[in-house]
Z-matrix of the N, CA and C atoms (Angstrom, degrees):
N
C 1 1.469
C 2 1.535 1 109.60
N 3 1.314 2 115.85 1 141.59
C 4 1.466 3 121.44 2 -174.49
C 5 1.526 4 111.64 3 -71.02
N 6 1.359 5 115.41 4 142.08
C 7 1.463 6 120.55 5 176.39
C 8 1.522 7 110.85 6 -75.45
N 9 1.325 8 114.78 7 139.17
C 10 1.458 9 120.90 8 173.01
C 11 1.526 10 109.14 9 -96.39
N 12 1.342 11 115.28 10 -44.02
C 13 1.468 12 122.14 11 178.31
C 14 1.523 13 109.70 12 -122.62
N 15 1.326 14 114.77 13 148.23
C 16 1.455 15 120.85 14 168.99
C 17 1.516 16 107.92 15 -141.30
N 18 1.330 17 116.77 16 118.69
C 19 1.462 18 122.55 17 179.04
C 20 1.522 19 108.48 18 -106.23
N 21 1.334 20 115.65 19 122.79
C 22 1.464 21 121.88 20 -175.88
C 23 1.524 22 110.85 21 -116.22
N 24 1.334 23 116.62 22 113.39
C 25 1.478 24 122.64 23 173.07
C 26 1.527 25 113.03 24 48.21
N 27 1.332 26 115.87 25 51.09
C 28 1.460 27 121.16 26 -177.86
C 29 1.529 28 111.03 27 -77.76
N 30 1.333 29 114.76 28 126.32
C 31 1.462 30 122.17 29 171.90
C 32 1.523 31 108.12 30 -126.01
N 33 1.331 32 115.63 31 139.95
C 34 1.464 33 120.48 32 177.81
C 35 1.521 34 108.63 33 -133.64
N 36 1.340 35 115.26 34 119.20
C 37 1.465 36 121.25 35 179.35
C 38 1.521 37 109.85 36 -120.38
N 39 1.327 38 115.63 37 146.18
C 40 1.463 39 121.97 38 173.41
C 41 1.519 40 109.14 39 -120.95
N 42 1.332 41 114.86 40 149.84
C 43 1.464 42 120.00 41 171.85
C 44 1.531 43 108.82 42 -97.00
N 45 1.324 44 117.03 43 124.73
C 46 1.456 45 121.62 44 178.91
C 47 1.520 46 108.94 45 -136.30
N 48 1.354 47 114.78 46 113.32
C 49 1.472 48 120.64 47 -179.02
C 50 1.526 49 112.04 48 52.77
N 51 1.320 50 114.96 49 41.34
C 52 1.463 51 119.88 50 178.15
C 53 1.510 52 114.75 51 81.01
N 54 1.339 53 116.97 52 -1.71
C 55 1.464 54 120.53 53 179.43
C 56 1.525 55 110.75 54 -102.59
N 57 1.319 56 116.23 55 144.55
C 58 1.457 57 122.60 56 178.70
C 59 1.529 58 108.92 57 -90.14
N 60 1.336 59 116.53 58 109.05
C 61 1.462 60 120.87 59 -179.36
C 62 1.520 61 109.02 60 -95.94
N 63 1.323 62 116.17 61 119.08
C 64 1.462 63 120.82 62 -179.27
C 65 1.534 64 108.85 63 -90.29
N 66 1.333 65 116.40 64 109.55
C 67 1.473 66 121.71 65 -175.78
C 68 1.523 67 111.22 66 -89.38
N 69 1.330 68 116.68 67 -46.30
C 70 1.462 69 121.94 68 178.32
C 71 1.523 70 109.25 69 -128.01
N 72 1.337 71 115.75 70 140.18
C 73 1.472 72 120.38 71 -172.17
C 74 1.528 73 110.47 72 -133.46
N 75 1.320 74 115.21 73 115.06
C 76 1.469 75 121.95 74 173.32
C 77 1.525 76 112.99 75 50.47
N 78 1.339 77 115.62 76 55.38
C 79 1.460 78 121.17 77 -179.10
C 80 1.526 79 109.77 78 -86.44
N 81 1.321 80 115.98 79 125.04
C 82 1.465 81 122.10 80 177.20
C 83 1.525 82 109.39 81 -134.87
N 84 1.327 83 117.25 82 120.97
C 85 1.465 84 120.36 83 169.82
C 86 1.524 85 109.20 84 -166.07
N 87 1.325 86 115.28 85 168.32
C 88 1.458 87 122.21 86 178.36
C 89 1.530 88 108.70 87 -126.62
N 90 1.330 89 115.44 88 149.88
C 91 1.464 90 122.13 89 174.21
C 92 1.520 91 107.20 90 -120.16
N 93 1.310 92 116.42 91 125.78
C 94 1.458 93 120.45 92 179.99
C 95 1.524 94 111.05 93 -89.85
N 96 1.308 95 114.99 94 160.23
C 97 1.460 96 119.67 95 175.33
C 98 1.528 97 109.48 96 -63.31
N 99 1.328 98 115.96 97 141.68
C 100 1.463 99 122.88 98 178.90
C 101 1.535 100 111.68 99 58.72
N 102 1.332 101 115.37 100 41.71
C 103 1.473 102 121.13 101 177.87
C 104 1.521 103 109.18 102 -120.72
N 105 1.336 104 115.47 103 141.38
C 106 1.460 105 121.73 104 178.98
C 107 1.526 106 108.76 105 -110.47
N 108 1.330 107 116.32 106 118.51
C 109 1.466 108 121.67 107 -174.32
C 110 1.525 109 109.42 108 -126.16
N 111 1.331 110 115.60 109 129.88
C 112 1.464 111 120.93 110 174.85
C 113 1.523 112 108.75 111 -98.47
N 114 1.326 113 116.71 112 135.35
C 115 1.468 114 122.00 113 174.28
C 116 1.520 115 107.50 114 -110.93
N 117 1.316 116 115.90 115 119.87
C 118 1.461 117 120.72 116 -176.73
C 119 1.526 118 110.13 117 -121.86
N 120 1.320 119 115.62 118 168.52
C 121 1.462 120 121.41 119 179.43
C 122 1.512 121 109.78 120 151.05
N 123 1.313 122 116.15 121 160.40
C 124 1.457 123 120.21 122 -179.17
C 125 1.526 124 111.07 123 -68.04
N 126 1.325 125 116.21 124 161.38
C 127 1.461 126 120.89 125 175.66
C 128 1.521 127 109.72 126 -55.37
N 129 1.343 128 115.76 127 134.90
C 130 1.462 129 120.04 128 -179.59
C 131 1.510 130 114.16 129 87.53
N 132 1.341 131 116.88 130 3.81
C 133 1.472 132 118.95 131 -178.24
C 134 1.529 133 112.48 132 -83.38
N 135 1.351 134 117.67 133 -7.52
C 136 1.459 135 120.30 134 175.23
C 137 1.520 136 115.03 135 106.52
N 138 1.333 137 117.22 136 11.09
C 139 1.472 138 120.33 137 -175.11
C 140 1.528 139 112.49 138 -63.69
N 141 1.328 140 116.51 139 -50.59
C 142 1.472 141 119.84 140 -178.84
C 143 1.526 142 110.27 141 -65.37
N 144 1.320 143 117.33 142 -39.72
C 145 1.469 144 120.54 143 178.01
C 146 1.525 145 110.53 144 -59.31
N 147 1.331 146 116.43 145 -38.74
C 148 1.461 147 120.47 146 179.35
C 149 1.528 148 111.17 147 -63.31
N 150 1.331 149 117.13 148 -41.46
C 151 1.469 150 120.13 149 177.58
C 152 1.524 151 111.19 150 -65.53
N 153 1.321 152 116.41 151 -39.10
C 154 1.463 153 120.02 152 178.87
C 155 1.535 154 110.81 153 -61.78
N 156 1.318 155 116.45 154 -39.25
C 157 1.467 156 120.32 155 176.98
C 158 1.527 157 110.67 156 -66.32
N 159 1.335 158 116.62 157 -42.43
C 160 1.458 159 120.66 158 -177.23
C 161 1.528 160 111.91 159 -68.14
N 162 1.321 161 116.60 160 -25.20
C 163 1.464 162 120.33 161 177.97
C 164 1.524 163 111.69 162 -85.25
N 165 1.336 164 116.87 163 -9.35
C 166 1.460 165 120.47 164 -177.63
C 167 1.510 166 113.59 165 80.35
N 168 1.349 167 116.93 166 8.75
C 169 1.466 168 120.50 167 178.92
C 170 1.528 169 111.56 168 -81.14
N 171 1.328 170 116.47 169 -18.23
C 172 1.460 171 121.73 170 171.97
C 173 1.513 172 108.49 171 -132.75
N 174 1.329 173 116.05 172 161.81
C 175 1.460 174 120.51 173 178.84
C 176 1.523 175 109.63 174 -115.22
N 177 1.336 176 117.41 175 141.58
C 178 1.467 177 119.42 176 176.74
C 179 1.524 178 111.10 177 -69.80
N 180 1.318 179 115.84 178 155.72
C 181 1.464 180 120.24 179 174.90
C 182 1.527 181 109.72 180 -67.50
N 183 1.328 182 115.35 181 -44.74
C 184 1.470 183 120.95 182 173.85
C 185 1.525 184 108.28 183 -142.64
N 186 1.325 185 115.79 184 161.63
C 187 1.454 186 121.33 185 179.55
C 188 1.521 187 111.68 186 100.31
N 189 1.326 188 115.68 187 177.05
C 190 1.464 189 120.22 188 -177.16
C 191 1.526 190 111.30 189 -134.27
N 192 1.336 191 114.71 190 147.75
C 193 1.458 192 122.23 191 175.88
C 194 1.517 193 107.55 192 -122.11
N 195 1.315 194 116.22 193 118.22
C 196 1.459 195 121.39 194 179.36
C 197 1.525 196 109.58 195 -105.41
N 198 1.323 197 115.76 196 128.58
C 199 1.456 198 122.30 197 174.47
C 200 1.511 199 107.04 198 -118.72
N 201 1.342 200 116.18 199 117.89
C 202 1.479 201 119.91 200 -173.58
C 203 1.524 202 110.96 201 49.40
N 204 1.337 203 115.27 202 42.51
C 205 1.469 204 123.94 203 177.61
C 206 1.523 205 114.67 204 68.55
N 207 1.332 206 117.11 205 9.15
C 208 1.468 207 120.11 206 173.88
C 209 1.518 208 108.93 207 -99.95
N 210 1.328 209 116.20 208 128.19
C 211 1.454 210 122.14 209 -178.02
C 212 1.535 211 109.27 210 -82.42
N 213 1.337 212 116.64 211 115.95
C 214 1.461 213 120.88 212 -178.93
C 215 1.528 214 112.37 213 -56.19
N 216 1.330 215 117.29 214 -31.03
C 217 1.465 216 119.87 215 -176.91
C 218 1.529 217 112.21 216 -75.29
N 219 1.325 218 116.65 217 -11.52
C 220 1.461 219 119.79 218 -175.57
C 221 1.529 220 113.52 219 -113.24
N 222 1.328 221 116.01 220 8.40
C 223 1.462 222 118.36 221 178.06
C 224 1.530 223 109.26 222 -118.52
N 225 1.321 224 115.68 223 160.62
C 226 1.462 225 121.10 224 -176.07
C 227 1.529 226 111.36 225 -73.21
N 228 1.339 227 115.46 226 163.32
C 229 1.468 228 120.23 227 175.26
C 230 1.520 229 109.99 228 -61.65
N 231 1.329 230 116.29 229 -36.09
C 232 1.465 231 120.38 230 178.83
C 233 1.527 232 110.73 231 -61.52
N 234 1.335 233 117.20 232 -42.63
C 235 1.474 234 121.12 233 179.45
C 236 1.523 235 110.21 234 -67.21
N 237 1.341 236 117.21 235 -39.71
C 238 1.468 237 120.04 236 177.78
C 239 1.529 238 110.83 237 -62.65
N 240 1.325 239 115.71 238 -40.64
C 241 1.466 240 120.03 239 177.88
C 242 1.520 241 110.44 240 -62.09
N 243 1.332 242 116.63 241 -40.37
C 244 1.470 243 121.04 242 178.51
C 245 1.528 244 110.92 243 -63.28
N 246 1.336 245 116.45 244 -40.86
C 247 1.471 246 120.32 245 179.20
C 248 1.523 247 110.13 246 -63.70
N 249 1.343 248 116.43 247 -44.63
C 250 1.471 249 119.29 248 177.97
C 251 1.521 250 111.19 249 -62.21
N 252 1.314 251 115.85 250 -40.90
C 253 1.465 252 120.68 251 -176.22
C 254 1.524 253 111.63 252 -64.25
N 255 1.330 254 116.49 253 -37.91
C 256 1.457 255 120.47 254 -171.82
C 257 1.529 256 114.15 255 -101.92
N 258 1.343 257 117.10 256 -25.73
C 259 1.470 258 117.70 257 -166.70
C 260 1.531 259 115.52 258 -127.13
N 261 1.345 260 118.12 259 -14.07
C 262 1.468 261 120.41 260 -175.66
C 263 1.521 262 110.13 261 -123.07
N 264 1.317 263 116.48 262 118.39
C 265 1.454 264 121.32 263 174.39
C 266 1.520 265 109.38 264 -93.67
N 267 1.326 266 117.47 265 133.14
C 268 1.465 267 121.65 266 -177.41
C 269 1.525 268 110.23 267 -115.33
N 270 1.325 269 115.73 268 132.50
C 271 1.463 270 121.33 269 176.28
C 272 1.523 271 107.79 270 -127.37
N 273 1.337 272 116.28 271 119.98
C 274 1.462 273 121.96 272 -178.63
C 275 1.526 274 110.32 273 -110.97
N 276 1.326 275 115.81 274 159.92
C 277 1.462 276 120.48 275 175.86
C 278 1.519 277 111.37 276 -60.07
N 279 1.332 278 116.89 277 -34.25
C 280 1.471 279 121.48 278 -172.91
C 281 1.533 280 112.81 279 -85.17
N 282 1.316 281 117.96 280 2.26
C 283 1.471 282 125.40 281 175.77
C 284 1.529 283 113.23 282 73.19
N 285 1.366 284 118.58 283 -53.62
C 286 1.467 285 122.36 284 -179.14
C 287 1.533 286 112.97 285 53.98
N 288 1.326 287 116.29 286 40.94
C 289 1.468 288 119.60 287 172.53
C 290 1.525 289 108.86 288 -74.54
N 291 1.328 290 116.38 289 153.99
C 292 1.468 291 120.71 290 177.15
C 293 1.528 292 107.15 291 -76.43
N 294 1.341 293 118.30 292 115.13
C 295 1.466 294 120.60 293 -167.84
C 296 1.520 295 116.08 294 -62.80
N 297 1.340 296 117.23 295 -30.94
C 298 1.470 297 119.22 296 -177.94
C 299 1.527 298 112.60 297 -97.44
N 300 1.350 299 116.51 298 12.40
C 301 1.462 300 122.22 299 173.81
C 302 1.530 301 108.73 300 -105.01
N 303 1.317 302 116.98 301 142.24
C 304 1.458 303 120.61 302 173.40
C 305 1.535 304 109.51 303 -68.49
N 306 1.322 305 115.20 304 170.17
C 307 1.470 306 119.53 305 176.08
C 308 1.525 307 110.21 306 -55.69
N 309 1.331 308 116.49 307 -44.74
C 310 1.467 309 120.85 308 179.80
C 311 1.518 310 111.39 309 -61.66
N 312 1.324 311 117.37 310 -44.46
C 313 1.467 312 121.17 311 -179.25
C 314 1.523 313 111.59 312 -66.64
N 315 1.323 314 117.75 313 -35.61
C 316 1.463 315 120.97 314 176.49
C 317 1.525 316 110.92 315 -62.20
N 318 1.326 317 116.86 316 -41.89
C 319 1.467 318 120.62 317 -179.37
C 320 1.527 319 110.92 318 -72.54
N 321 1.321 320 116.92 319 -33.28
C 322 1.467 321 120.90 320 179.27
C 323 1.531 322 112.23 321 -71.09
N 324 1.316 323 117.05 322 -28.32
C 325 1.468 324 121.49 323 -169.37
C 326 1.537 325 113.82 324 -54.54
N 327 1.361 326 119.55 325 -50.74
C 328 1.478 327 117.88 326 -179.97
C 329 1.522 328 112.87 327 -63.62
N 330 1.332 329 116.88 328 -30.72
C 331 1.463 330 119.40 329 178.05
C 332 1.525 331 110.92 330 -69.92
N 333 1.332 332 115.59 331 -36.14
C 334 1.470 333 119.39 332 179.27
C 335 1.526 334 111.36 333 -65.68
N 336 1.338 335 116.70 334 -43.44
C 337 1.472 336 118.24 335 -178.57
C 338 1.530 337 112.06 336 -73.37
N 339 1.360 338 115.94 337 -15.50
C 340 1.459 339 120.18 338 175.94
C 341 1.530 340 112.14 339 -100.62
N 342 1.354 341 115.44 340 8.67
C 343 1.474 342 120.92 341 178.08
C 344 1.529 343 113.04 342 54.88
N 345 1.357 344 115.60 343 41.17
C 346 1.463 345 121.09 344 177.38
C 347 1.530 346 108.39 345 -86.45
N 348 1.317 347 115.73 346 128.82
C 349 1.463 348 120.80 347 -176.99
C 350 1.521 349 112.18 348 -72.05
N 351 1.328 350 115.73 349 155.33
C 352 1.461 351 123.15 350 173.95
C 353 1.530 352 111.86 351 58.81
N 354 1.326 353 114.92 352 37.97
C 355 1.468 354 119.55 353 -172.81
C 356 1.532 355 113.51 354 -63.90
N 357 1.330 356 116.56 355 -31.77
C 358 1.467 357 118.63 356 -178.16
C 359 1.524 358 111.71 357 -67.57
N 360 1.315 359 116.46 358 -46.33
C 361 1.469 360 120.07 359 178.61
C 362 1.523 361 111.25 360 -64.32
N 363 1.345 362 116.63 361 -40.53
C 364 1.467 363 120.21 362 179.64
C 365 1.527 364 111.12 363 -65.04
N 366 1.331 365 116.89 364 -40.70
C 367 1.461 366 120.81 365 177.94
C 368 1.523 367 110.59 366 -65.30
N 369 1.322 368 116.89 367 -40.74
C 370 1.468 369 120.75 368 177.12
C 371 1.526 370 111.60 369 -60.59
N 372 1.330 371 116.48 370 -41.46
C 373 1.459 372 120.88 371 179.65
C 374 1.518 373 111.89 372 -64.04
N 375 1.334 374 115.87 373 -43.38
C 376 1.470 375 119.60 374 179.95
C 377 1.526 376 110.14 375 -64.15
N 378 1.320 377 116.76 376 -45.20
C 379 1.470 378 119.78 377 179.79
C 380 1.525 379 111.02 378 -62.57
N 381 1.320 380 117.45 379 -37.34
C 382 1.469 381 120.12 380 175.70
C 383 1.517 382 110.54 381 -65.15
N 384 1.343 383 116.94 382 -41.13
C 385 1.472 384 121.94 383 178.69
C 386 1.518 385 112.03 384 -56.87
N 387 1.325 386 115.94 385 -36.91
C 388 1.466 387 119.28 386 -175.57
C 389 1.535 388 112.14 387 -98.01
N 390 1.329 389 115.09 388 12.93
C 391 1.456 390 119.22 389 174.09
C 392 1.513 391 115.01 390 77.05
N 393 1.336 392 116.92 391 24.78
C 394 1.464 393 120.02 392 -178.72
C 395 1.531 394 112.97 393 -123.04
N 396 1.328 395 116.43 394 19.97
C 397 1.455 396 119.27 395 178.99
C 398 1.522 397 112.34 396 -58.48
N 399 1.325 398 115.68 397 -34.20
C 400 1.469 399 120.08 398 -178.67
C 401 1.527 400 113.13 399 -77.72
N 402 1.343 401 117.10 400 -7.28
C 403 1.467 402 121.49 401 -178.14
C 404 1.535 403 111.63 402 -111.78
N 405 1.322 404 116.54 403 10.91
C 406 1.471 405 119.85 404 -171.08
C 407 1.525 406 113.39 405 -62.42
N 408 1.330 407 117.41 406 -28.25
C 409 1.465 408 120.11 407 -177.63
C 410 1.524 409 113.50 408 -95.78
N 411 1.333 410 116.07 409 8.22
C 412 1.464 411 120.20 410 178.46
C 413 1.520 412 111.23 411 -88.71
N 414 1.333 413 116.09 412 145.14
C 415 1.464 414 122.03 413 173.12
C 416 1.531 415 108.92 414 -77.05
N 417 1.351 416 118.01 415 158.98
C 418 1.462 417 120.38 416 178.26
C 419 1.532 418 113.32 417 -53.03
N 420 1.328 419 117.11 418 -38.19
C 421 1.470 420 120.80 419 -178.66
C 422 1.528 421 112.13 420 -64.87
N 423 1.322 422 116.64 421 -16.19
C 424 1.467 423 121.31 422 179.94
C 425 1.526 424 112.52 423 -97.99
N 426 1.335 425 116.40 424 4.52
C 427 1.459 426 122.06 425 -178.58
C 428 1.519 427 110.70 426 -110.17
N 429 1.327 428 116.25 427 151.71
C 430 1.463 429 120.54 428 174.18
C 431 1.525 430 109.80 429 -73.19
N 432 1.336 431 116.76 430 170.02
C 433 1.464 432 120.42 431 178.64
C 434 1.517 433 111.94 432 -59.56
N 435 1.334 434 116.69 433 -42.70
C 436 1.470 435 120.06 434 179.01
C 437 1.509 436 112.23 435 -64.60
N 438 1.331 437 116.33 436 -38.11
C 439 1.467 438 120.11 437 178.36
C 440 1.520 439 110.93 438 -68.44
N 441 1.325 440 117.24 439 -41.18
C 442 1.464 441 120.21 440 177.82
C 443 1.526 442 111.06 441 -61.95
N 444 1.335 443 116.52 442 -40.32
C 445 1.464 444 119.18 443 179.95
C 446 1.520 445 110.89 444 -65.99
N 447 1.326 446 117.12 445 -37.40
C 448 1.467 447 120.09 446 177.26
C 449 1.527 448 111.07 447 -65.91
N 450 1.327 449 117.25 448 -38.12
C 451 1.475 450 120.28 449 176.36
C 452 1.532 451 109.55 450 -64.74
N 453 1.339 452 116.89 451 -41.05
C 454 1.473 453 120.38 452 179.04
C 455 1.527 454 110.76 453 -61.38
N 456 1.330 455 116.64 454 -38.86
C 457 1.465 456 120.54 455 177.96
C 458 1.530 457 110.32 456 -69.19
N 459 1.335 458 115.97 457 -43.14
C 460 1.470 459 119.93 458 177.55
C 461 1.520 460 110.49 459 -57.95
N 462 1.323 461 116.60 460 -41.35
C 463 1.470 462 121.04 461 178.60
C 464 1.532 463 110.51 462 -63.86
N 465 1.325 464 116.49 463 -41.49
C 466 1.466 465 120.45 464 -176.84
C 467 1.527 466 112.57 465 -68.12
N 468 1.336 467 117.01 466 -31.04
C 469 1.469 468 118.85 467 -177.82
C 470 1.529 469 112.43 468 -94.21
N 471 1.339 470 117.11 469 -9.32
C 472 1.467 471 120.97 470 -169.11
C 473 1.523 472 114.14 471 -62.66
N 474 1.332 473 117.18 472 -29.25
C 475 1.472 474 119.44 473 -174.79
C 476 1.527 475 112.09 474 -103.02
N 477 1.354 476 115.87 475 17.50
C 478 1.477 477 121.79 476 177.85
C 479 1.530 478 113.15 477 54.60
N 480 1.345 479 116.88 478 59.96
C 481 1.467 480 119.15 479 178.66
C 482 1.524 481 111.09 480 -69.87
N 483 1.319 482 115.92 481 168.05
C 484 1.462 483 119.93 482 176.17
C 485 1.520 484 111.35 483 -82.80
N 486 1.337 485 115.77 484 -22.06
C 487 1.468 486 119.50 485 -179.04
C 488 1.528 487 109.47 486 -152.75
N 489 1.331 488 115.40 487 147.05
C 490 1.463 489 121.99 488 169.87
C 491 1.519 490 107.56 489 -110.38
N 492 1.324 491 116.51 490 129.58
C 493 1.469 492 122.63 491 172.34
C 494 1.524 493 106.27 492 -107.11
N 495 1.321 494 116.85 493 113.16
C 496 1.470 495 121.40 494 -173.66
C 497 1.527 496 110.34 495 -119.84
N 498 1.329 497 115.72 496 118.75
C 499 1.467 498 121.93 497 -178.27
C 500 1.522 499 110.08 498 -98.09
N 501 1.338 500 116.26 499 104.65
C 502 1.471 501 121.85 500 -179.32
C 503 1.528 502 111.20 501 47.35
N 504 1.325 503 118.09 502 57.31
C 505 1.469 504 119.64 503 -175.06
C 506 1.528 505 113.79 504 -64.86
N 507 1.337 506 117.01 505 -17.29
C 508 1.473 507 119.60 506 179.08
C 509 1.527 508 111.56 507 -113.67
N 510 1.329 509 116.94 508 10.84
C 511 1.465 510 121.00 509 -172.34
C 512 1.515 511 114.89 510 -62.11
N 513 1.345 512 117.43 511 -31.34
C 514 1.466 513 120.62 512 -176.78
C 515 1.526 514 112.99 513 -105.13
N 516 1.338 515 117.11 514 13.75
C 517 1.459 516 120.19 515 -171.64
C 518 1.527 517 112.26 516 -108.06
N 519 1.340 518 115.07 517 155.97
C 520 1.465 519 119.91 518 175.25
C 521 1.530 520 109.08 519 -76.70
N 522 1.331 521 115.17 520 176.09
C 523 1.468 522 120.24 521 -173.21
C 524 1.526 523 112.33 522 -59.55
N 525 1.343 524 116.23 523 -43.43
C 526 1.465 525 120.71 524 -178.10
C 527 1.520 526 111.06 525 -63.17
N 528 1.337 527 116.72 526 -47.16
C 529 1.466 528 120.23 527 -178.70
C 530 1.517 529 112.12 528 -72.40
N 531 1.332 530 117.04 529 -30.06
C 532 1.462 531 120.88 530 175.27
C 533 1.519 532 110.34 531 -58.86
N 534 1.322 533 116.03 532 -47.21
C 535 1.464 534 121.61 533 179.47
C 536 1.529 535 110.51 534 -63.27
N 537 1.315 536 116.11 535 -44.30
C 538 1.467 537 121.29 536 -177.30
C 539 1.526 538 111.21 537 -64.12
N 540 1.346 539 115.81 538 -48.52
C 541 1.469 540 120.86 539 -176.09
C 542 1.528 541 111.18 540 -67.98
N 543 1.336 542 117.46 541 -42.51
C 544 1.467 543 119.95 542 -178.61
C 545 1.524 544 111.15 543 -66.86
N 546 1.335 545 117.01 544 -41.39
C 547 1.465 546 119.68 545 177.49
C 548 1.523 547 111.17 546 -65.63
N 549 1.322 548 115.91 547 -36.69
C 550 1.464 549 121.20 548 178.67
C 551 1.534 550 110.79 549 -59.86
N 552 1.325 551 116.14 550 -49.35
C 553 1.467 552 120.58 551 179.88
C 554 1.521 553 111.63 552 -61.21
N 555 1.321 554 116.14 553 -47.45
C 556 1.463 555 120.14 554 -177.85
C 557 1.528 556 111.39 555 -66.32
N 558 1.326 557 116.42 556 -42.56
C 559 1.474 558 119.69 557 -179.59
C 560 1.522 559 111.10 558 -61.61
N 561 1.335 560 116.64 559 -43.67
C 562 1.460 561 120.14 560 179.51
C 563 1.526 562 111.32 561 -66.59
N 564 1.322 563 116.59 562 -36.07
C 565 1.463 564 120.54 563 178.63
C 566 1.531 565 110.79 564 -60.51
N 567 1.331 566 115.75 565 -44.51
C 568 1.470 567 119.58 566 177.78
C 569 1.529 568 111.52 567 -69.18
N 570 1.326 569 115.57 568 -43.63
C 571 1.467 570 120.99 569 -175.97
C 572 1.528 571 111.59 570 -64.52
N 573 1.333 572 116.42 571 -45.34
C 574 1.466 573 121.57 572 -175.80
C 575 1.528 574 113.13 573 -95.02
N 576 1.348 575 115.46 574 -4.76
C 577 1.469 576 121.92 575 177.76
C 578 1.532 577 113.01 576 59.72
N 579 1.355 578 115.83 577 42.13
C 580 1.461 579 118.15 578 172.13
C 581 1.527 580 109.42 579 -105.95
N 582 1.316 581 115.50 580 157.38
C 583 1.466 582 120.78 581 178.17
C 584 1.523 583 108.76 582 -77.72
N 585 1.329 584 114.97 583 155.94
C 586 1.459 585 120.82 584 -177.07
C 587 1.522 586 108.86 585 -140.41
N 588 1.337 587 115.93 586 124.49
C 589 1.460 588 121.58 587 174.65
C 590 1.525 589 107.24 588 -114.87
N 591 1.319 590 115.89 589 119.57
C 592 1.460 591 121.79 590 -176.62
C 593 1.518 592 110.28 591 -115.57
N 594 1.317 593 117.09 592 119.32
C 595 1.467 594 120.00 593 165.99
C 596 1.517 595 106.01 594 -87.03
N 597 1.316 596 116.98 595 123.42
C 598 1.460 597 119.29 596 -174.13
C 599 1.524 598 112.18 597 -155.25
N 600 1.352 599 114.93 598 156.05
C 601 1.458 600 122.27 599 169.17
C 602 1.526 601 110.13 600 -106.53
N 603 1.331 602 116.02 601 -0.14
C 604 1.461 603 121.98 602 -174.25
C 605 1.531 604 110.07 603 -85.00
N 606 1.328 605 116.30 604 105.24
C 607 1.468 606 120.68 605 -175.56
C 608 1.531 607 112.13 606 -68.06
N 609 1.338 608 117.51 607 -30.29
C 610 1.467 609 119.85 608 176.72
C 611 1.525 610 109.96 609 -64.07
N 612 1.311 611 115.40 610 -36.70
C 613 1.465 612 121.02 611 -179.87
C 614 1.531 613 111.11 612 -69.74
N 615 1.326 614 117.10 613 -39.13
C 616 1.474 615 119.40 614 -179.12
C 617 1.526 616 111.70 615 -62.56
N 618 1.333 617 116.48 616 -32.46
C 619 1.468 618 120.37 617 -178.27
C 620 1.523 619 112.23 618 -68.76
N 621 1.338 620 116.55 619 -17.37
C 622 1.457 621 120.47 620 179.54
C 623 1.527 622 111.98 621 -90.55
N 624 1.331 623 116.38 622 -5.85
C 625 1.471 624 120.90 623 179.76
C 626 1.523 625 110.24 624 -90.01
N 627 1.322 626 115.71 625 163.93
C 628 1.468 627 120.95 626 179.84
C 629 1.525 628 111.86 627 -74.23
N 630 1.337 629 115.05 628 -27.76
C 631 1.466 630 119.27 629 -171.81
C 632 1.514 631 109.35 630 -156.89
N 633 1.323 632 115.88 631 153.51
C 634 1.467 633 121.58 632 178.49
C 635 1.529 634 109.10 633 -125.37
N 636 1.342 635 115.78 634 131.28
C 637 1.468 636 121.61 635 172.98
C 638 1.521 637 106.80 636 -112.71
N 639 1.325 638 116.83 637 123.03
C 640 1.463 639 120.01 638 179.97
C 641 1.532 640 110.61 639 -107.11
N 642 1.327 641 115.37 640 128.84
C 643 1.448 642 120.93 641 176.36
C 644 1.528 643 109.25 642 -98.53
N 645 1.316 644 115.43 643 136.14
C 646 1.460 645 121.52 644 178.43
C 647 1.523 646 107.81 645 -136.85
N 648 1.327 647 115.55 646 110.99
C 649 1.460 648 121.25 647 -179.84
C 650 1.528 649 112.03 648 53.52
N 651 1.348 650 115.89 649 41.64
C 652 1.462 651 120.48 650 175.70
C 653 1.524 652 114.89 651 86.20
N 654 1.335 653 116.66 652 -8.47
C 655 1.465 654 121.00 653 177.63
C 656 1.515 655 110.08 654 -103.19
N 657 1.340 656 116.13 655 160.29
C 658 1.457 657 120.02 656 167.71
C 659 1.517 658 107.10 657 -82.60
N 660 1.321 659 115.30 658 123.04
C 661 1.480 660 120.22 659 178.89
C 662 1.511 661 109.31 660 -72.94
N 663 1.316 662 116.50 661 127.25
C 664 1.468 663 122.08 662 -178.55
C 665 1.520 664 108.97 663 -95.51
């Protein structure tokens, strides 16, 4: 199966009060197309930083990240933005919904910027799929945390990306919504055949993935 991502000798350092903080150390792995991978590890082990690098929102100190054989370090910010816009769906713990857009408008937005036809009907279908058809005209402030997270996921999958990068997508949810949101992501990944990278502490969720990568003090635990 073809590789979607290839990370080669990734190191990430930060300067803090004159000290060099090593966040990620010699990270090497590949992600294949239509593969579901869980990234686990204790708080501070570098999981979120790794997703930020894979999305092109941050750059490694050393090493290379290849997405579809394109090296992120050798392309412009404009090209990276285009890749994120068309091929990478992002799901964060904080949701980042557009506050003055309804649930329906939030889901339509990525399709509009990608010039996808019939975006309203497609957004309605996705919201119905995730049990939020009756909430489509509500603003984010009128939705519960679980509902907002489902809208964020609907938005991320709406434009048929090649991969979803999800940072603790169930971290702020109760048990019922955790089950609903995690199954939703996995079901869509299989149905639409996109890759899924999940940063999670949820061990039940990791067992549903194809593979688990564990970070320990910035290293991949072997």
